[in-house]
DSSP file (Angstrom, degrees, kcal/mol; ACC not computed):
  #  RESIDUE AA STRUCTURE BP1 BP2  ACC     N-H-->O    O-->H-N    N-H-->O    O-->H-N    TCO  KAPPA ALPHA  PHI   PSI    X-CA   Y-CA   Z-CA
    1    1 A M              0   0    0      0, 0.0     2,-0.1     0, 0.0     0, 0.0   0.000 360.0 360.0 360.0 134.5  -26.7  -23.9   -1.9
    2    2 A S        -     0   0    0      1,-0.1     2,-0.3     3,-0.0     3,-0.0  -0.363 360.0 -99.7 -79.5 156.6  -24.4  -25.7    0.5
    3    3 A K        -     0   0    0      1,-0.1     2,-0.2    -2,-0.1     5,-0.2  -0.565  37.9-107.5 -78.5 139.3  -24.9  -25.8    4.3
    4    4 A F        +     0   0    0     -2,-0.3     2,-0.2     4,-0.1    -1,-0.1  -0.453  56.5 158.5 -67.0 129.0  -23.0  -23.4    6.4
    5    5 A D     >  -     0   0    0     -2,-0.2     4,-2.2    -3,-0.0     5,-0.1  -0.698  56.5 -76.4-139.9-172.8  -20.3  -25.4    8.2
    6    6 A E  H  > S+     0   0    0     -2,-0.2     4,-2.3     2,-0.2     5,-0.1   0.805 125.2  56.1 -62.1 -33.1  -17.0  -25.2   10.0
    7    7 A V  H  > S+     0   0    0      2,-0.2     4,-2.5     1,-0.2    -1,-0.2   0.961 110.1  44.6 -64.1 -53.3  -15.1  -24.9    6.7
    8    8 A A  H  > S+     0   0    0      1,-0.2     4,-2.1     2,-0.2    -2,-0.2   0.903 112.7  51.4 -58.9 -41.9  -17.2  -21.9    5.7
    9    9 A A  H  X S+     0   0    0     -4,-2.2     4,-2.2     2,-0.2    -1,-0.2   0.912 110.0  50.0 -57.5 -46.1  -16.8  -20.3    9.2
   10   10 A A  H  X S+     0   0    0     -4,-2.3     4,-2.5     1,-0.2    -2,-0.2   0.903 109.7  50.9 -58.1 -45.8  -13.0  -20.8    9.0
   11   11 A E  H  X S+     0   0    0     -4,-2.5     4,-1.8     1,-0.2    -1,-0.2   0.878 110.7  49.4 -64.9 -37.1  -12.9  -19.2    5.5
   12   12 A L  H  X S+     0   0    0     -4,-2.1     4,-2.1     2,-0.2    -1,-0.2   0.855 110.8  48.8 -69.3 -38.3  -14.9  -16.2    6.8
   13   13 A L  H  X S+     0   0    0     -4,-2.2     4,-2.4     2,-0.2    -2,-0.2   0.846 108.9  53.7 -72.1 -33.0  -12.6  -15.7    9.8
   14   14 A D  H  X S+     0   0    0     -4,-2.5     4,-2.4     2,-0.2    -2,-0.2   0.925 110.6  46.7 -62.6 -44.4   -9.6  -15.9    7.5
   15   15 A A  H  X S+     0   0    0     -4,-1.8     4,-2.4     2,-0.2    -2,-0.2   0.898 113.4  47.9 -64.0 -40.7  -11.0  -13.1    5.4
   16   16 A L  H  X S+     0   0    0     -4,-2.1     4,-2.7     2,-0.2    -1,-0.2   0.892 110.7  51.6 -65.5 -38.8  -11.9  -11.0    8.4
   17   17 A D  H  X S+     0   0    0     -4,-2.4     4,-2.5     2,-0.2    -2,-0.2   0.935 112.4  47.0 -62.0 -46.8   -8.4  -11.6    9.8
   18   18 A D  H  X S+     0   0    0     -4,-2.4     4,-1.8     1,-0.2    -2,-0.2   0.914 112.8  48.3 -64.6 -45.0   -6.8  -10.5    6.5
   19   19 A M  H  X S+     0   0    0     -4,-2.4     4,-2.0     2,-0.2    -1,-0.2   0.918 112.4  48.5 -62.6 -44.1   -9.1   -7.4    6.2
   20   20 A A  H  X S+     0   0    0     -4,-2.7     4,-2.7     1,-0.2    -2,-0.2   0.884 107.6  56.3 -67.0 -37.5   -8.3   -6.4    9.9
   21   21 A H  H  < S+     0   0    0     -4,-2.5    -1,-0.2     1,-0.2    -2,-0.2   0.913 114.3  39.2 -52.3 -43.4   -4.6   -6.8    9.3
   22   22 A Q  H  < S+     0   0    0     -4,-1.8    -2,-0.2    -5,-0.2    -1,-0.2   0.811 122.7  38.8 -78.4 -30.6   -4.8   -4.4    6.5
   23   23 A H  H  < S+     0   0    0     -4,-2.0     2,-0.3    -5,-0.2    -2,-0.2   0.762  98.8  77.2 -99.0 -27.6   -7.2   -1.9    7.9
   24   24 A C  S  < S-     0   0    0     -4,-2.7     2,-0.3    -5,-0.2    11,-0.2  -0.691  84.3-115.8 -89.9 136.9   -6.1   -1.7   11.6
   25   25 A Y  E     -A   34   0A   0      9,-0.8     9,-2.2    -2,-0.3     2,-0.5  -0.535  25.2-162.8 -79.2 131.3   -3.1    0.3   12.4
   26   26 A T  E     -A   33   0A   0     -2,-0.3     7,-0.2     7,-0.2     2,-0.1  -0.963  20.7-128.2-113.8 120.3    0.0   -1.5   13.9
   27   27 A K     >  -     0   0    0      5,-2.8     4,-1.4    -2,-0.5     5,-0.0  -0.383  11.1-141.6 -65.8 139.3    2.6    0.6   15.6
   28   28 A K  T  4 S+     0   0    0      1,-0.2    -1,-0.1     2,-0.2    -2,-0.0   0.811  94.9  44.7 -79.6 -28.0    6.1   -0.1   14.2
   29   29 A D  T  4 S+     0   0    0      1,-0.1    -1,-0.2     3,-0.1    -2,-0.0   0.892 129.7  19.9 -80.3 -40.0    7.9    0.2   17.6
   30   30 A T  T  4 S-     0   0    0      2,-0.1    -2,-0.2     0, 0.0     3,-0.1   0.629  89.6-135.0-103.3 -15.2    5.6   -1.7   19.9
   31   31 A L     <  +     0   0    0     -4,-1.4    37,-0.4     1,-0.3     2,-0.3   0.660  52.7 150.4  68.0  17.0    3.8   -3.8   17.3
   32   32 A E        -     0   0    0     35,-0.1    -5,-2.8    -6,-0.1     2,-0.4  -0.627  34.0-149.3 -83.4 138.4    0.6   -2.9   19.2
   33   33 A T  E     -AB  26  66A   0     33,-3.3    33,-2.6    -2,-0.3     2,-0.3  -0.875  14.0-173.5-112.2 140.9   -2.5   -2.8   16.9
   34   34 A D  E     -AB  25  65A   0     -9,-2.2    -9,-0.8    -2,-0.4    31,-0.2  -0.914  31.8-126.8-130.6 159.9   -5.6   -0.6   17.4
   35   35 A S    >   -     0   0    0     29,-1.8     3,-0.8    -2,-0.3     6,-0.2   0.587  40.0-126.1 -78.3 -12.8   -9.0   -0.2   15.9
   36   36 A G  T 3   -     0   0    0     28,-0.2    27,-0.1     1,-0.2     3,-0.1   0.713  58.2 -75.6  70.0  17.7   -8.6    3.5   15.2
   37   37 A A  T 3  S+     0   0    0     25,-0.4     2,-0.5     1,-0.2    -1,-0.2   0.792  95.6 139.4  62.3  31.3  -11.9    4.1   17.1
   38   38 A I    <>  -     0   0    0     -3,-0.8     4,-2.8    24,-0.4     3,-0.3  -0.927  52.8-140.1-107.6 125.2  -13.8    2.8   14.0
   39   39 A T  H  > S+     0   0    0     -2,-0.5     4,-2.8     1,-0.2     5,-0.3   0.896 100.1  50.9 -51.7 -50.3  -16.8    0.6   15.0
   40   40 A A  H  > S+     0   0    0      1,-0.2     4,-2.1     2,-0.2    -1,-0.2   0.883 112.1  47.1 -60.4 -39.6  -16.3   -2.0   12.2
   41   41 A N  H  > S+     0   0    0     -3,-0.3     4,-2.8    -6,-0.2    -1,-0.2   0.933 112.4  49.6 -67.7 -42.8  -12.6   -2.4   13.1
   42   42 A A  H  X S+     0   0    0     -4,-2.8     4,-2.4     1,-0.2    -2,-0.2   0.931 112.7  47.6 -61.6 -43.7  -13.4   -2.7   16.9
   43   43 A E  H  X S+     0   0    0     -4,-2.8     4,-2.3    -5,-0.2    -1,-0.2   0.892 112.5  50.4 -67.6 -36.9  -16.1   -5.4   16.2
   44   44 A A  H  X S+     0   0    0     -4,-2.1     4,-2.6    -5,-0.3    -2,-0.2   0.930 111.9  45.3 -61.1 -48.0  -13.7   -7.2   13.9
   45   45 A L  H  X S+     0   0    0     -4,-2.8     4,-2.5     1,-0.2    -2,-0.2   0.880 112.0  52.3 -66.3 -37.1  -10.9   -7.3   16.4
   46   46 A A  H  X S+     0   0    0     -4,-2.4     4,-1.8     2,-0.2    -1,-0.2   0.919 111.7  46.6 -64.8 -43.1  -13.3   -8.4   19.2
   47   47 A L  H  X S+     0   0    0     -4,-2.3     4,-1.1     2,-0.2    -2,-0.2   0.917 111.9  51.0 -64.1 -43.5  -14.7  -11.3   17.1
   48   48 A L  H ><>S+     0   0    0     -4,-2.6     5,-2.7     1,-0.2     3,-0.6   0.911 108.3  52.3 -61.3 -40.2  -11.1  -12.3   16.2
   49   49 A A  H ><5S+     0   0    0     -4,-2.5     3,-2.0     4,-0.3    -1,-0.2   0.885 100.0  62.1 -62.5 -36.4  -10.2  -12.3   19.8
   50   50 A K  H 3<5S+     0   0    0     -4,-1.8    -1,-0.2     1,-0.3    -2,-0.2   0.842 110.7  40.9 -53.0 -36.8  -13.1  -14.6   20.6
   51   51 A Y  T <<5S-     0   0    0     -4,-1.1    -1,-0.3    -3,-0.6    -2,-0.2   0.037 120.8-108.2-106.1  25.4  -11.5  -17.1   18.4
   52   52 A K  T < 5S+     0   0    0     -3,-2.0    -3,-0.2     2,-0.2    -2,-0.1   0.764  88.2 116.3  56.2  31.1   -8.0  -16.5   19.6
   53   53 A R  S   <S+     0   0    0     -5,-2.7     2,-0.3     1,-0.2    -4,-0.3   0.428  80.8  26.2-103.2  -0.4   -6.7  -14.8   16.5
   54   54 A F  S    S-     0   0    0     -6,-0.5     2,-0.6    14,-0.2    -1,-0.2  -0.977  71.0-138.9-152.9 147.9   -6.2  -11.5   18.3
   55   55 A R  E     -C   67   0A   0     12,-2.5    12,-2.0    -2,-0.3     2,-0.4  -0.933  14.9-150.2-116.9 116.5   -5.4  -10.5   22.0
   56   56 A I  E     +C   66   0A   0     -2,-0.6    10,-0.3    10,-0.2     3,-0.1  -0.683  21.3 170.6 -83.7 132.5   -7.1   -7.5   23.4
   57   57 A V  E    S+     0   0A   0      8,-3.1     2,-0.3     1,-0.4     9,-0.2   0.572  71.5   8.4-105.9 -21.3   -5.2   -5.7   26.1
   58   58 A S  E     +C   65   0A   0      7,-1.8     7,-3.2     2,-0.0    -1,-0.4  -0.968  62.6 172.8-160.1 141.4   -7.5   -2.7   26.4
   59   59 A E  E     +C   64   0A   0     -2,-0.3     2,-0.3     5,-0.2     5,-0.2  -0.970   8.8 169.8-154.9 146.7  -10.9   -1.6   25.1
   60   60 A F  E >   -C   63   0A   0      3,-2.3     3,-2.2    -2,-0.3     2,-0.2  -0.815  67.9 -53.2-154.0 109.9  -13.3    1.2   25.5
   61   61 A G  T 3  S-     0   0    0      1,-0.3    -1,-0.1    -2,-0.3   -24,-0.1  -0.416 126.7  -7.3  57.0-125.0  -16.2    1.6   23.3
   62   62 A R  T 3  S+     0   0    0     -2,-0.2     2,-0.8   -25,-0.1   -25,-0.4   0.540 116.2  93.4 -81.9  -4.1  -14.9    1.7   19.7
   63   63 A M  E <   + C   0  60A   0     -3,-2.2    -3,-2.3   -26,-0.2     2,-0.4  -0.809  50.5 173.5 -95.6 112.3  -11.2    1.7   20.7
   64   64 A V  E     - C   0  59A   0     -2,-0.8   -29,-1.8    -5,-0.2     2,-0.4  -0.966   6.4-173.9-115.7 131.5   -9.7   -1.8   20.9
   65   65 A V  E     +BC  34  58A   0     -7,-3.2    -8,-3.1    -2,-0.4    -7,-1.8  -0.975  26.0 104.4-128.4 139.6   -6.0   -2.3   21.5
   66   66 A G  E     -BC  33  56A   0    -33,-2.6   -33,-3.3    -2,-0.4     2,-0.4  -0.942  53.8 -76.5-178.8-163.1   -4.1   -5.5   21.4
   67   67 A Y  E     - C   0  55A   0    -12,-2.0   -12,-2.5    -2,-0.3   -35,-0.1  -0.978  24.2-126.6-133.7 139.9   -1.7   -7.8   19.6
   68   68 A W    >   -     0   0    0    -37,-0.4     3,-2.4    -2,-0.4     4,-0.4  -0.559  39.9-110.5 -73.4 148.5   -1.7  -10.2   16.7
   69   69 A P  G >  S+     0   0    0      0, 0.0     3,-1.1     0, 0.0     6,-0.2   0.850 118.5  53.8 -50.3 -37.7   -0.4  -13.6   17.6
   70   70 A E  G 3  S+     0   0    0      1,-0.2    -2,-0.0     5,-0.1    -3,-0.0   0.663 108.0  51.2 -74.7 -10.2    2.8  -13.1   15.5
   71   71 A N  G <  S+     0   0    0     -3,-2.4    -1,-0.2   -40,-0.1     2,-0.1   0.298  78.1 120.9-108.9  10.2    3.5   -9.8   17.2
   72   72 A E  S <> S-     0   0    0     -3,-1.1     4,-2.0    -4,-0.4     3,-0.3  -0.470  73.7-119.2 -67.8 147.3    3.3  -11.1   20.8
   73   73 A V  H  > S+     0   0    0      1,-0.2     4,-1.9     2,-0.2     3,-0.2   0.906 113.8  52.7 -55.6 -47.9    6.6  -10.5   22.7
   74   74 A T  H  > S+     0   0    0      1,-0.2     4,-0.8     2,-0.2    -1,-0.2   0.869 112.8  44.9 -61.0 -38.7    7.1  -14.2   23.3
   75   75 A N  H  > S+     0   0    0     -3,-0.3     4,-0.8    -6,-0.2    -1,-0.2   0.792 108.4  56.3 -72.2 -32.7    6.6  -14.9   19.5
   76   76 A R  H >< S+     0   0    0     -4,-2.0     3,-0.5     1,-0.2    -2,-0.2   0.861 102.0  57.7 -71.1 -36.4    8.9  -12.1   18.4
   77   77 A E  H 3< S+     0   0    0     -4,-1.9    -1,-0.2     1,-0.2    -2,-0.2   0.821 105.7  50.1 -62.2 -33.1   11.8  -13.5   20.5
   78   78 A K  H 3< S+     0   0    0     -4,-0.8    -1,-0.2     2,-0.0    -2,-0.2   0.738  89.9  95.5 -79.0 -21.9   11.7  -16.8   18.7
   79   79 A Q    <<        0   0    0     -4,-0.8    -3,-0.0    -3,-0.5     0, 0.0  -0.380 360.0 360.0 -74.3 149.5   11.7  -15.3   15.2
   80   80 A P              0   0    0      0, 0.0    -1,-0.1     0, 0.0    -3,-0.1   0.482 360.0 360.0 -68.9 360.0   15.2  -15.1   13.5
């Protein structure tokens, strides 16, 4: 069995990021994403925020609200 390393950690973060993108609701008008008050979603978003893959703007218990990097206002303005 191989030793757990940065490559493995990056692969796990990528998988968690993909799962959270699919499972957490993003509003179509504001592009704000929330955990839906589901513990696993809240924990996933908090972990992704720790590694700069999500930005939390509000959190209370199981409810986490924020933005994916691609949905930040500054990044939306740059897109065609």
